[in-house]
N, C-alpha and C positions, 0 to 999 in steps of 0.2 A: 070914563074908562075907555081905553083904547081897545080896538078889536081887530083881529085879522079878517080879511075878506073870506068868503067861502072858498074861492079858488086858492088863496094863500093857505088857508087851514087844511085843505086837501093835500096840497103839495108838502107842507111841513109835517103833516101826519105820516106821509111816506118816508120822509127823512127820519122821523122819530122811530119808525119801524126798523129802518136800516141801522140806526145807532144801537138798538137793542137786539138785533139779530146776530147769531153766531156767524162770523165771517167765513167759516168753512162749511156753512150749510147751503143747501140748495135754495132755501128761503131768501137768504141774503142776496144771492145772484138775481133772483126774480125781482126783488124790491129795487135793486140798483137799476135794472133795465127799465122798470116802470118809472122811476124818477127821471131817467134820461129821456123818456118818451120814445124808446126804441121798441121794435117788434121782437118777440122771443126768437132766439136763434142767432142773435148777434153774439160775438165772443165777449167774455167777461171784460177784457181790456177795452174793447170798443165801448161797451156799456158804461164802464166805470169812469173812463175819461170824460164822457159826456155828463155823467152823474155829478161829478165835481163841479163842472162848469155851470150846470143848472142850479145847483145849490148856491154857488157864489153869485150868480146872476140875481136870484130871488132875494138873497140877503142884501146885495148891493142896492136893490130897489128900496128896501126898507131904510138903508143908510141914507140914500138920497133924499127920502121924504122925512128924515128925522124920526123914524119909527123903529130903528134897530136898537131897542133897549127893552129889558124885561120890565122896567118900571111902568106901571099904569095898565098892564094887561091883566085879564082874569086868569084864574088858576090854570085852565086847560090851555089857553094860548101861551101862557108863560112856560108851561111844560113843553109844548111843541117848539117854542123858540129856544129854550134851553138846549134841547137835543140838537137843533139845527145849528145853533151857534157853535156848539162843541164839535159837531161833525165838520163844520167849515174850518175851525181852528186846528183840529187834529190833522187834517189833510194839508193845511198850509205849512205845517211844521214837521211833516213826516220825514223829510230829508235831514233836518236838524236832529230829530230824535234818533234816526238811524246812525248818524255820525257820532252822536253821544254814546250810543251803545257800543259801536266799534272802538271808540277811544277808551271807553271804560274797560272793555275786554283787554285792551293793551296795557292800561294803567294798573289793572288788578284791584287790590283792596282799598286803595285811596280814592275816596269819592271826588269826582271831578266837578269843577264849577260848571254852571249851566249858563252860557253866555246869552242865550235867547230867552231866559226866564222872565226878565223884566218886560220884554216885548209881549210875551204871552199874558202876563198878569195885567199889563196896561190895557190890552185888547179886551180881556174878560171884564175888567172893571168898567171899561167904556160901554160894554153891552149891558151893564147893570148888575153884574155879579158882585157879591160882597168880597172883601179881601180874603176872608177865611175860606170861602168857597172857591175863590180863584186859585189859591194855592193847592187846595185839595184836588181841583180838576186838573191842574198842571201835573200833579203826581199821578192822577188816574190816567191821563193821556200817556205818560211815560210807561206806566204799567201795561196799558193796552198794546203799545208798540213793542215792548219787550216780549210780551206773550206771543204776539203775531210773529215777531222775528225768530224766536227760538222754536216755535212749533212749525212754522212754514219752511224755514231754511234748513232745519236739521232733521225733519221727518218728511222727506220727499217721497213722492210716489203718486201715480195717477189712478191706481187701483181703488175700487170702492172701499175695501177694508182699510186702506190708509187714509182715505178721506174721512171715514167714520172715526178713525183713531184721532185725527187732528180735531175733529168736531168734539169728541169726548174730552180731550185734553183742555180745550178752551172752556168747556162747561165745568171742568174740574177747577179751573182757576176762578171763573166768574159766575158760576152756576148757570143753569139754563135760562134763568130770568135775570137779565142785567139790572133791571129796575129793583128787584129784590136784593141783589148784591149791593147796589149803590145805596139803598136806603138802610139796610140792616147788617150786611155781612162783610163789608169791605175791610174791616179791622177785626173780624171774628173767624177767619178761615182756619185758624190753628186747630179747631175742634173737628175738622173734616179730614180724617186719615184716609189713605188711599192704598189699595192693593193692585199692583201690576202683575199680570200673569203673562207668560210667554216663554217660548223655547229659548235655550241658551243662544246668545248671539243675535237675537231678533231686534234688539234696540230698546230694551226696558230702561237701561241707564240713561239713554238719550231722552226718552219720554219723561223720566223722573226729573232730569235736569231742566227740561222745558217748564215743568211745574214749579220747581224750586227757585228758578231765577225770575219768575213772573209774579211774585208777591207784591203787595202794595208797600211802597217805601215813601214815607212822608218827605216833603221838601223842607229843608232848613233855611228859613228866610234870612236869618242873620249871616249864615256862612255862604249863602248863594249856591248851595249844592244839595243833593239829596242826602238824607241822614246816614245813608250807608251805600256802599257799592254793592250792586247785585251780585258781584263775583263772590262776595262773602256769604250770600244767602242760601247756598246749597252745599251740603256736605254729604258725602257718600261713604258707606262702610260696608265692605263685603264680609259678611259674618263667617263665610266658609274659610276665610284666610287664617283665622285665629283658632288656636286650641281652646277647649272649653275653659281652661283655667285663666285665660287672658281676655275672653270676650267681655266679662263684666267690667274690667278695667277700661277697655276700649270704649265701651258704651257710657259708663258713668264716671270714669276717672278714679283716681285714688289719692289718698294722703301719703305723704312721706312716711316710710316705716310700716305701712299697712301690711306688707308681706315682704319676704326675702326678694331683694332686687328693686324694691320701691325706694330708690335713693332720693327722690324729690317728688313734690306734688305734681300730679298729672291731670290735665283736663281731658275728659272724655268727649265723645261726639255730641252728647246732649249739652254739655257746657259750651261747646264751640258754636252751637247752632244759633243763628241770628233770630231775634224775635220776629223779623220780617221774612224768614226763610223756611227751609225744610230740610229734613234728614232723609236720606235713602238708606234703608236697612235691606241690603241685597242678600239674596239667599236666606230669607227669613225662615224657611223650613228647616234650616240646618241647626237651629239652636235648641237646646234641651228645655225641658219643662221648667226648671228653676229660673232660667233667664226669661222665659216667656211670662212667668208670673210677675217678675220685676218690671218687665216692659209694659205689661198690662196695667200695672199700678201707675207708671209714668204717664201713659196715654190717658188714663181715667182721671187721675188726680193732679197731673201736671207738676209733680214734685218728684225728686229723686235724691239719693245720697251717694256720695263718693264712697268707694271701698275704704273702710277704716275711718269713716267720718259719719257722725250721727246728725249733723246739721242738714236741714232740708234745703235743697236748691230748687229753683223754679225753672221749668222748661216752657218756652213760649212759642216754639216753632211748630211746623206741621210734620207729621210722620208719613213717609211713603215707604211701603214695603214691597219687595219684589221677589218672585220665586218662579222657577221653571217647573215646579210640581203641578200635576194636573189638578183641576178644581175639585175633583172627587175626593182626592186624598186630603185636601184642606177642609172641606165641609164635613167629611167623615171622621175628622179628629185623628187621623193616622199620623199626620206630620206635625200638627199643632193643636193645642187645646181649643175647644170650640169657642169658649168665651173670648180667647185671645183673637181668633179669626174674626169673630163677629164685631169686635171692637176696632179691628183694622179696616174693615171693608165699608166705610161710609160711601166710598166709591170703588167700583171694581172695573178695571180697564184691561182688556186683552190686547196685547201687541201681536199682530198677525205674523205667522212664519213667512219666510221669503217664498216658499213654494206656492203658498196660497196667493200671494200678491202677483206672482208671475202668471199663475193660472187664470186669475181674474183679468189681467191685462198683460199680454206678452211684452208690450213696450216698457213695462216697469223695469225690466232688466237693463235696457239701454239707459233709462233715466238714472238708475243707480250707478251704472258704469261711468257716466259723465261726472257724477259727484266724486266717485272714488279716484278716477284718473286725474281729475283736477287737483284733488287733495295730495296725490302722490307726486305729480310732476310740477304742480304750482300754477299751471295755466290750463284753460280749456283746450281740448284737442279732439276734434271729431275724427281725425285720422286714427289716433290711438284707440279711441272707443270702438271704432269699426273693426280694427285689427284684433283687439282683445275679444270682442264679441264673436268674431269668426273663429277664433281659437276655442272658445267655450263651446260653440256649436259643434265643433269637431269632437272635442272631448273636454269634459265629461258628457256633453250633449245637452240639447235644449230641454230635455225632460228630466234632467238631473234634479234630485230632491233637496239639495242644499241642507244637509242636516245641521251644519254650523251656521246657517242663516246668513245675515249680512256680514257678520264677522268673517265667516268662511269666504264669502265673495271678495272681501277686501284682500285676503291673503291669496286667493286665486288670481286676482289681478297682478299682485306682486310676483307670484310664481311665473305667470306668463311673461311678464316683463323681463324676468331673469332667465327663464329657460324656454320660452316660446311654447309652453305646454303646461297643462295642469292635470295631474292624475291623483285624485284623492285616495288616501289610504283606505283599504277595505278591512273591516274588523275580521279577525279569524272566526271561522265557523265553530259552533260549540263542539262538534265532533272532533275537529282538528285540535282544539284547545284541550279537550279531554284526553286525546291520545298523547299529547305532549306531556301533560301532567302524569299520565300513567307511565310513559317511558322514563320520565325523571325519577319516579318512585322505584321502578324496576332497576334502573342503573344506579340508584342511590347517589345521584349527583345534582339534585334539586334542593335549593335552600328552603328553609321554613318560610321565609318572606315570600318567595315565588310560589310556594305551594298554597299558602293561604290566599294570596292575591289571585292566583289562577282559579282556585275553587270559588272565590267570591265572584269573579268575573263570569265563570260558567253559570252560576246561579242567576246572575243578573241578566245574562243573555237569554236565559230560559224564562224567568219570571217577570222581567221587564221593570221591576221597581226595586229601589234600594231597601224599602221597608221589608219586602219579602226576604231579601238576603239577610238583613239584620235578624229577622224572626227565626230563620232556619239555622243561622250560625250562632245565635245567642250574643251577637255583637251589638253595640249601640249603633245608631244610624250613621253618626259621623265616622266611626272607625270602619264600618262596612263600606262607606263611600270611599274612604282613603284607600282601602285594599282594592276596590274595583278600579280606581284610577291607576294605581300601581300596576294592576294586571294588564290594563290597556297598553301601558308602556312596555312592560316586561315581555308580553306576548304579542306585540305588534308583528305584522307579517315580515318586516325586515330585521327582526331580532333573532332569527334562527342562528 
């Protein structure tokens, strides 16, 4: 039986730790530096470049001596070599995986051929992997790279809260124990539903997309491509967009003739979801109890029925729910049934508000401006970023609280590019709104719509929750929210 030397075993043990460490964790950075033989304090990039070189050098020595194969080693040495071979392979093909991701984004739902797949498979088989495991590891490497791509590139920010968010998202895809995931859960993640909490505009949809596009997708050996494009693996539905009467159809679909207007069969979001993907149910706190009960059944039993159809249909994807409601309202059963909440929260992830991120690290604002400016003008521009930031510092000011979060920041940049200034609207004070309502009643020139909307908005400004408005007015939550939103428009400061 072949054996690694003690020094080889020590080195490949470090590589094994790196393979199973979360790439967004402090632990991974420390392991990379130790592999490279550097002192703490070096930058991640300096450490990582040398890490790759060291791993290649050690494997090269095994190859030179005819020992770079899993065959003939004991269990522990095979385990260490498996991790180290995969680490080396993954980083050899990083550029090709990135190009495939970008090309697939451009191509859409047609799964593209993988021109480097044979090279990867031949390399793995040469190291002693079986053909079956070689194809699975190819798919695993693609999944790892997609997860890093969407988490790292779309959720920028140097603040600690953003680093923790990226770390949490990675754990959501692969669990905290990659070995556990690899051995038991790589094709069983559909049972792990997720709840995303965060203020409006903070990036919950982006976080959900990173999860939804990072699922395991098998490789189709005969066709030379992955069995599905990852662009098909994520579907989002904003539940607040639809009236109560249509939500069931949007979720579960309907049969032709099921109700007036159902002129043909319709696939709901559960039908459209890929078995390798996920559904985002945004604004989950907006749905009523009857829909919550039906959703609970789908999540628990993995079956559903279209409206007007009694045949069971199978749902095989993951469910991600998102809401801007505070956790207290969810746990307390005010916004949703407790059994529904507890079935959704296999994982609970909080997306931090922009004001917290900037407070933790003021440079976060400039980082985000770089991303937004490049997205708007198409190229990086340090000059524009500096100019936009200077305008923000003048008004609304560096201490502005950004109630609209990242979404507001994006519109702020556009406003500055258009008008060289950004002045956010200030909501009317409750006293001012109350006096306008009273004046309208006295002069008998206020419509019923404006009266109800203004009253609901006044209650909301005082009590701070939609639930309180619904309770006081006797309206259901969705209707109360609609009147509040109408009130914000009708009684905006510039609507006098």
